[in-house]
N, C-alpha and C positions, 0 to 999 in steps of 0.2 A: 423485475429486479430493480431495486432502487440504486441511485448513484452511490450511496454509502455501501451497499452490498457489492456493487461492481468493484469499487476501490478495494475493499477487504479481500475479495476473491482474487484480484490481480496480484496484490502485494503480499499475500500470506505465503510464506516460504523462505528459503534461504537467500534469495536474490534481492538486491537493492534496486530500486526503480526511481528514475527522475520523474518529475511531474509530466514532462512531455512524453516519456516512455509509457507512463500509465495511461495517458490519453490515447496514445497510438494503440495500445493493447485493447482498450475499451472499444475503439473503433473497429479493430480487426475481429475481436471475439464476440462483442455484444452488439455491434453495428450502432453504437451510440456516439454522438459527438460531444464528449465532455471536455471542458476547458481546464487548463492548469489551475486557474483561480478557483474553480468549483471543486476540483479534486483536493486542492490545498485546504479548503474549508472542510471537506469531508474528513481529511486526515485529522484535523483538530477535533472532530467529533468522535473519533475512535476512542472507545472506552477500554482501558487496560483492566485486566483482571488476573486471577490466579493462573489462568492458562493462556493469557494473551498479553504480549509485550510489544510495545511500539519501539522501533529503532529508527533513528534519524542521524545522518552523518553527511559530511561534505565528501563528495566523490574523490577518491585518491587521485592525485595528479591534477585536480581542478581547483580553481580558487574559490568559486562561489556556486557550485552546482550541488544542490542538496539531493540526497537520495533517501528513500523511505522503504521500510518493510515492516511486516507484522510477523512476529514469531508466535506460533501456536504450539503449546506444549500439551502432550497427551497426559491424561490423568495417570497418576502413579499406579493405579490398579488395572490399567488397560494392558492386556497381554496379547 
């Protein structure tokens, strides 16, 4: 699994993740030592599409802590 695939696997869903949290999850789940700088670069490489949307925000209550997530929408005809 590539670093890009690990990032997308971790942050796809309803939760927001800081870069440090993403790296910690990568260590725990995939046994890989990814750095915040590397995951930030992979974030910039995420390609949005009709079923994939990138979300980035400053964590509520924090001044400069960015959080990230990817929203995956199912196709309209998926039942």
